[in-house]
N, C-alpha and C positions, 0 to 999 in steps of 0.2 A: 809856780811850778808849769810847765807846758805839760803837753797830751801828749802821753806816749803811744805806741801801737805796737800791737806783737801780732805779725803777718803770718797765717799758714801758707804755707805755698797751696794750688789748687789740689795736685796729685802728688802724697807721699804715702810714703810709710808700705806696708807688706804688700807685696802683688800676689795677683793671684794662684802662682807655682808654688809660692811660699806658705799662703794659706792654706792651699790645700795640702802642700807635705805636713802642714803643723794637722791639721786636722785628721788627715789619715793616721797619721803618727799616733795624737793622744788616743784617739779610739782604739787602735792596738793595744797599748800601753794598761788598758784596765781589763786586760785578758790575759788567761793563765799559764803566760808563758813568758820566755824573756826576749827580750827585742834589742836586736842589736841595729847601730847606725853603721852606715857605710860612711865613715868621714862624718862631720858636724853637719847636722841635720840644718841647720840655721847659720849664718856668720852674724852671730849675735850673741855675744860672751851670758846677756842676763835671760835669754831664753835657753840658752844651752846647758844653764846649772838647771834651771826650771825643770826644763825634760830630763836631765840626768838624776834630781829627787824623786821622780816620778818612775825612774826605772830603764832609761834609756842608758845605752851601752855603745859609748863610739869605738868603731874597730875602723885600721886602714888594711885589715888583711882578713879577707876571707879564713884562710886557713888557722888562725886563733880562735876559731870558734869551734869548740870538740867538746863542749857542753852536754851533758848525756840527758839535759832537762829538755824538754819542748823548747823549741826559740823558731826564731822567724828574724830576717833583715831588711831592713828600709832603706831603698833605692832613693836617695834624694831628689830634691828636684833640679839638682843640676845634670843628673843622667850620670849614668855611670856608658864603658865601655862592655864593646860584645863580648869580650874572653871573662868580663865579671859575672855577668849570667851564666855562663858555661859552668865556673867555676863554685857558684854555688850551686847550682844544679848537680854538679858531682859531689859536692858536699853533702846532698840530702839536706838541702836548708831552703824554707818557703821563702819566698820574696815576695815582699811589699813592695810595688811601683810604685813609689810616689813620683816620678819624676814629670815635669812639666812638659803637658803637651807639645809645648813650642819648641820646648828641645826635642822632643821625640821625632821631631818634625823634620827636623835639622840632621839628628843621627840618621833620618831615612833616606835623607837629599845624599846626604856625604855617602852612603854605603850605596846606591845606588849606581851615583856619579862612578864612583870608587871602582866599583863591579865594570863600567863601561869605560874602561881606559880613562879617564877624565884623572887630572892631578887636583887634587882638593887642596882648596887656600882656605887659612881660613886664618881672619880677622879678627884677633883680643889677647887677652891676657894668656901665654905661656903656663904662667903656673896655675892658673885655676883651672877648678875641678870640671865645670863645664867644659872646656876646652880640653881637658884629657878623655872626658866623656865621648867627644865628637870622636875625635884621634881615634879614642879605641874602635871605631866602627869600622874605619880604614887600615886596618892590619898597623897603624900608628905611622902608615907614610904621609898622611897628611903635614904639611906645611906652616907654620902659624906664624903673622908678623905681626905686629903691634900698632903699624903705622903704615901710611905707603911710602915713604922715605927708607924706612927697614926692608919691604918688597922689592923697590927698587934695584938696591941694593943685588940681589938675587934673580932678577929678573931677566936675565941671557939663559938662567937654565929653564925656565917653562917657557920662551918665547916660542918656539914652533909645537906646543905641545897643546892638546882638550884643556882647559880651564873650568873647574867649578869653585865659585868663590862663595864662600857662608861667613856669616859675624856671629861671634858672642851674644847672646839675645839682651845685653847691654851694655853693646859697643857706641861710644861716643857719635851722636847724628851727627856734629859737624864733622868730624873726620870720616865720615862712612859718606858724607856728599862728595868733598872732594876725590875719595876712592871708586864713588860708582862714575864718575866723570874720565879718569882717566881709564878706564879698563874699556870705555866706548869704541876704543880704537880694536879691541879684539875680537874678532871674527866667531874662533872655535871656543867659544864658551856657554857659561848657564852661569848667571848671577842670580842669585839669592840674597834679599834683603833680609835675612832673617832678626833683625833688632825686635824686639818684643816692642808693641803697641804701650806697656805700661814704664819702659824705659824710656819712649820718648813722650809721653804723657809728664812725664817724672821728669826731664830734662829740660823741656822747655820751660812746666811750669816754675822751675826752678832759676831758668835766665831772666823768667821776665821779673820775679818777687826778687831776685841781685839785684835787679837795676834800679829799683826805688826806696832800696832799703839801705842805712848805715851799718848796720850790723846786721851775719847771717849766720845762723846756728842749724849746720848738718848733721842729723842724727843716724849715728850707723855704728857697725862693728870694724875695728882698726884691720879686718882683715874680709871684708865687702868690698868688691871688684865695683858694683853700683854706686853706693854710698862715695867712694873715691873720686868716681867719674861727677858726681855732685859737686863736692866740694871745689873739683877744679873747675866747673864752670861758672856756680857760685863766686869764686877768687876773684876769675876773670872779670866780673863785674862789680862787684864790695869787697875792697882788701879788704876788709875786715871781718874774717869768714872764720868763724871757730868749726873744727868737728870735734865730736861730742859722742861718749857710747851712750852716757846716762845721764839723768840729774845731779852726779854728782861730780862730776866734770864741769860744769856752767862756769864759764870765766865770769863771774860778776866784776871782778875790779878791772876789767875790759868793757863791758857793755850799761854801767849804767849812766852814762852822760850821753845815752840813745835816743833815737827819737824816733826810730823806726829799726825793729827785728824782728829779721823774716827767716822762716823756720821749717825745713824742709828735712827729709826724711829716706834713707836706703829701704830697698825693697827688703831686707830683712828686718826691718826694724818693725815691733809691734804696737799698734796705736797705745798702748799703756805708757809704753816710754815714753812716747811722745806726749800724752796728757802729761805726765807728773814733770817732764820738762818745761812745757807751759805753765802749769800751776805755780811751779817754783819760782820761776819769771815773773809772775803774776804781783807776787811778795815783794819785788824788789824794791828797796826806798829810795828812788829814782831821783840823782841829782838833780840840781837844776839845769836850764839851757835859756 
């Protein structure tokens, strides 16, 4: 029987912003009042169940919070728009602001530029809460594009305007480079690379690992935008790439003949879930090769 390898990506799992939001929330859950989260705190079902078991209540509408008990609301790392802050204050709800500082920076850029007459362009996933939050600091006027080709279809509408370009913190680095090159032709522009360093590190580490493995396992929630990007990057270099949420989804039948299995995980995937997957992989009765 040949030697098998299970290799972790150099960078993987929860990022600073998610870790910070988890710590802030868990600390508040130990106190004597009801804690709400404005949307899922983390895009990971296992972590979500754990937090709900400790008392966290997820809501998508602040107006639903009408309890007479003491209560607070957590704004998750993805951030929220300006109106959400105003509504919470109007309803006398104390805010626990766990917005990632890197996302806060984008909010400031977007608001300042919008107030100074710039057309705000965001590259990212229009359905993602981070994008909704950024738009909320431009009175919902920002334009959102998934990639350069989508922007080109509507470019004529913004050609003569002052432009401010920002990116979802988990945006694909490869796509970013082509966008940066394209926008060099614009004079009236403020171009901001707002992709988080954790995203850059994880995407590069994933790419490098996928190139030398015959199987890759990407661990993360199916509603996690950054995990999806890791999966797409891995699939580009390693066709036998599998996206799982936890150890219960390990595709044993497809990886038993593998020589090298690479492991990476999205920024919303706690370390304990990654380690559980690896421990299960170590127990596999590998087939000969």
